[in-house]
Structure formats: structure tokens, C-alpha cells
C-alpha positions as CSV (number, residue, x, y, z in Angstrom):
1,M,4.3,-0.2,-18.8
2,K,8.0,-1.1,-18.5
3,T,8.7,-3.0,-15.3
4,G,11.7,-2.4,-13.2
5,P,12.5,-2.3,-9.5
6,D,10.8,1.1,-9.0
7,V,7.6,0.1,-10.9
8,I,7.4,-3.2,-9.0
9,T,8.0,-1.5,-5.7
10,A,5.4,1.2,-6.5
11,H,2.7,-1.3,-7.2
12,H,3.7,-3.4,-4.2
13,E,3.4,-0.4,-1.8
14,A,0.3,1.0,-3.5
15,A,-1.5,-2.3,-3.1
16,H,-0.7,-2.3,0.7
17,A,-2.2,1.2,1.0
18,V,-5.3,0.7,-1.3
19,V,-6.2,-2.7,0.2
20,L,-5.9,-1.3,3.8
21,Y,-8.0,1.7,2.7
22,R,-10.7,-0.5,1.3
23,T,-10.8,-2.9,4.3
24,A,-10.0,-0.6,7.3
25,G,-11.2,2.7,6.0
26,H,-7.9,4.5,5.7
27,A,-4.6,4.1,3.8
28,G,-2.6,3.9,7.0
29,G,0.1,6.5,6.6
30,P,2.8,7.7,4.3
31,L,3.8,5.6,1.3
32,S,7.2,5.7,-0.3
33,I,9.4,4.2,-3.0
34,V,12.5,5.9,-1.7
35,P,15.0,3.1,-1.0
36,K,16.7,2.6,2.4
37,P,19.5,0.2,2.9
38,G,18.0,-3.3,2.5
39,I,14.5,-1.9,2.0
40,L,13.0,-1.0,-1.4
41,G,10.0,1.1,-0.2
42,G,7.5,1.5,2.6
43,A,3.9,1.6,3.5
44,Q,2.8,2.2,7.0
45,D,-0.1,0.5,8.7
46,D,-1.5,2.8,11.4
47,V,-4.1,0.2,12.5
48,S,-1.5,-2.3,13.8
49,D,-2.2,-1.2,17.4
50,S,-5.9,-1.8,17.1
51,Y,-7.6,-4.8,18.7
52,N,-10.6,-4.5,16.4
53,S,-10.7,-7.8,14.5
54,D,-11.8,-6.0,11.3
55,H,-8.6,-3.9,11.5
56,A,-6.6,-7.0,12.2
57,E,-8.1,-8.7,9.1
58,G,-7.4,-5.6,7.0
59,S,-3.8,-5.6,8.2
60,I,-3.3,-9.2,7.2
61,L,-5.0,-8.6,3.8
62,N,-2.8,-5.6,3.2
63,C,0.3,-7.6,4.1
64,Y,-0.4,-10.1,1.3
65,A,-1.6,-7.5,-1.2
66,G,1.9,-6.1,-1.9
67,G,3.1,-9.5,-3.1
68,H,0.0,-10.1,-5.2
69,A,0.5,-6.7,-6.9
70,Q,4.1,-7.3,-7.7
71,R,3.3,-10.7,-9.2
72,L,0.5,-9.2,-11.2
73,I,2.7,-6.5,-12.6
74,D,5.6,-8.9,-13.2
75,P,5.0,-12.6,-12.5
76,G,8.8,-13.2,-12.5
77,T,9.2,-11.4,-9.2
78,G,7.7,-14.2,-7.2
79,A,7.7,-13.5,-3.5
80,D,11.0,-11.5,-3.6
81,G,10.8,-8.7,-0.9
82,C,7.7,-10.2,0.8
83,E,9.4,-11.8,3.7
84,T,8.7,-9.0,6.2
85,D,5.1,-8.7,5.0
86,D,4.6,-12.5,5.4
87,A,6.2,-12.4,8.9
88,I,3.9,-9.6,10.0
89,A,0.8,-11.5,8.6
90,E,1.9,-14.6,10.4
91,E,2.2,-12.6,13.7
92,W,-1.3,-11.3,13.2
93,L,-2.6,-14.8,12.4
94,T,-1.0,-16.2,15.5
95,D,-2.2,-13.3,17.8
96,Y,-5.8,-13.9,16.7
97,G,-5.6,-17.7,16.5
98,W,-6.4,-17.5,12.8
99,Q,-3.6,-19.7,11.5
100,Q,-6.1,-21.9,9.8
101,R,-7.4,-18.9,7.9
102,E,-4.0,-18.1,6.2
103,Q,-5.0,-19.5,2.7
104,E,-8.5,-18.0,2.9
105,L,-7.0,-14.5,3.7
106,R,-4.3,-14.9,1.0
107,E,-7.1,-15.6,-1.6
108,Q,-9.3,-12.8,-0.3
109,S,-6.3,-10.4,-0.6
110,L,-5.7,-11.5,-4.1
111,A,-9.4,-10.9,-5.0
112,L,-9.2,-7.4,-3.4
113,T,-6.0,-6.6,-5.2
114,R,-7.6,-7.6,-8.5
115,R,-10.9,-5.8,-7.7
116,H,-9.0,-2.6,-6.9
117,W,-6.3,-2.9,-9.5
118,D,-7.2,0.3,-11.3
119,E,-6.9,2.2,-8.0
120,I,-3.5,0.5,-7.3
121,V,-2.2,1.4,-10.7
122,A,-3.3,5.0,-10.2
123,V,-1.6,5.3,-6.8
124,A,1.5,3.5,-8.2
125,T,1.7,5.9,-11.2
126,E,1.6,8.9,-8.9
127,L,4.0,7.4,-6.5
128,L,6.5,6.9,-9.4
129,R,6.1,10.5,-10.2
130,V,6.5,12.1,-6.8
131,R,8.3,9.2,-4.8
132,A,6.2,9.7,-1.6
133,L,2.5,10.2,-0.9
134,E,0.7,10.9,2.3
135,D,-2.3,8.9,3.2
136,T,-5.0,11.4,2.2
137,E,-3.4,11.7,-1.3
138,V,-3.5,7.9,-1.6
139,E,-7.2,7.9,-0.6
140,I,-8.1,10.6,-3.1
141,I,-6.2,9.0,-5.9
142,A,-7.9,5.6,-5.2
143,D,-11.4,7.3,-5.0
144,A,-10.8,9.1,-8.3
145,A,-9.7,5.9,-10.0
146,A,-12.9,4.2,-8.6
147,G,-15.0,6.9,-10.2
148,D,-15.7,9.3,-7.4
149,P,-16.4,12.7,-9.1
150,D,-15.6,14.6,-5.9
151,A,-12.1,13.1,-5.5
152,D,-9.9,15.9,-6.7
153,L,-6.2,15.6,-6.0
154,A,-5.3,18.9,-7.6
155,Q,-7.7,20.7,-5.3
156,Y,-6.4,18.9,-2.2
157,R,-2.9,19.8,-3.1
158,R,-3.8,23.5,-3.7
159,F,-5.1,23.7,-0.2
160,G,-2.4,21.5,1.2
161,D,0.5,23.9,0.9
162,H,2.4,21.8,3.5
163,L,2.6,18.8,1.1
164,E,5.6,19.8,-0.8
165,S,7.6,20.6,2.3
166,W,6.4,17.4,3.9
167,R,7.3,15.4,0.8
168,T,10.8,16.9,0.7
169,A,11.4,16.2,4.4
170,Y,10.0,12.7,4.2
171,I,12.1,11.7,1.3
172,A,15.2,13.2,2.9
173,E,14.4,11.2,6.1
174,E,13.9,8.0,4.1
175,H,17.5,8.3,2.8
176,E,18.9,8.4,6.4
């Protein structure tokens, strides 16, 4: 696969969503590679207001996953674009008194990113195609890539007639 900014961004954002899904049980919200001024893409984390320590850990792991994915797809990218993710992770670590766990959680995030790489690639590939995904789409794509025979994106989209109008509105909103 040819790497470029969109490919790197898609893998970065897909990793956030997939790792959050695999650690907190849901993808967190919409995912986009539609650029805004100064921002290449976006993945939401709808567990950030949770005081559940498992959710907090999942949020930290998901923060680091984006950077791991972009370095796996193109090692030359380094930590470019990860400043906000690292700042959010640092805030979580401080809030929970887990500063001493930073390296452990970075390593755990890398292991999760590698373990779920096929899922991340599948989500990134679809994200490159449609530019924005809602959380259920991310979860279905990840489940299908993990081998779940019941994960059927086409079926979901057939019954989700709202998706195309949502996607169009979401992408337009991202450009504002």
C-alpha cells in the first residue's frame, strides 16, 4: 500500500477506534480523515467522562495506538501529529496517579495495535474509501476482520439508510 498523509491518518485514526473498541467495548464515536485547519483527522473517545478505571486505561491505550499505527505503516513519520494524543494520555495518567505506568501502557498499546493490525487495516481501508465512519461501522468492520461470520457491513448499511445522509453532513461539518 502506498503511504501518504491520508493513508497514515487513516491508520492512525483506525487504531484509536479499534484499540478503544477492544479495550472499552465500543469504538467511541465517529471517525474521520477529513482535514480541518491544523488537524489531519479525528477519532472520538466517548468514554472520557467515565470514572471507570478500565475505561481510563482503554482511553490511554487508544491515545498511544494512533502513533503506533502510523509508525507501523510508515516508520519515517515518527511521532508527528501525536502531540495532542500524548497530552491527553498524560492528563489521564496524572488524574489516576499512574505516571509510573506510562511505559507499561505504551508497550501494552503497541502490543494491542499489533494484535489487532488486520482490524486496523480493514477500518483504515474503508475509511480511505468513504472518509468518515460511525462507530457501529467501525465495530462491524473490526469484527469481520477478526473473523466474526455475523459481522456484515453491507447488511448494516442496507438497514441504516440514515448513514449516507449522516456521512455527508458529518464530512461537511468537518470542513467548517
